[in-house]
N, C-alpha and C positions, 0 to 999 in steps of 0.2 A: 632628554629623559632617558633614564636607564631602563633596562629590560624589565626589572621588577615593577617599576612605576607604570610602565606601559601595559603590563599584564594585569595589574590591579585595576587600572582605568578600564580595560576591556571588560573585565568581569563585572565592574560596577554598572557599565553601560548595558551589559547583557541583562543584568538584574532589573534595570529600569525598563528595558524593552519587554521583558517578561510580565511585568506588572501591567503593560498595555494590552496584552493578549486577551481576547475574549474566549475563555475556555468553555467547552461545552458542558452542559449539565450531565449528571450520571444517566439520566433517561435518554438524552440525545445520543450519548456515547454508545449505550446499549443498542439503540435503534440503528445507528450507523453500522455497528459491528455486525448486527443481524443482516443488514442489506448486503454488506461485503461478503459474508459467508454464503448467503443464498446465491448472489451473482457469480461467485467463484464456483459453486457447485454446478450452476447452470452452464457456465462456460466449459468446465471440465466434462460434463456430459456431452455438450455439443462437439467439442474437439475429439472426444473419444468416439462418437458415432461417425464423424467425418473420417477419422483414422481407420476405422473398420471398414468403411465403404472403399476408401482409397486402396487399402491393402488388398482387399478382395479383387478390386478391379485390376490392380497392377499384377496380381498373381495370375489372373485370366489372360491379360494381355502378353506377359512374358512367358507363358507356358509353352 
């Protein structure tokens, strides 16, 4: 097989596989996005608080 035929076969197989995918509904996608945004915000807040405490602690230790 030449390169063109292999490339075409690859894209045909990709298309077949994409038809098998169970895509989420719009409502599921919105819900999942909301969860990701909320968890990201919580983690950012947590890491920020830990960073503040550690920087204060280290500034006292190395003073």
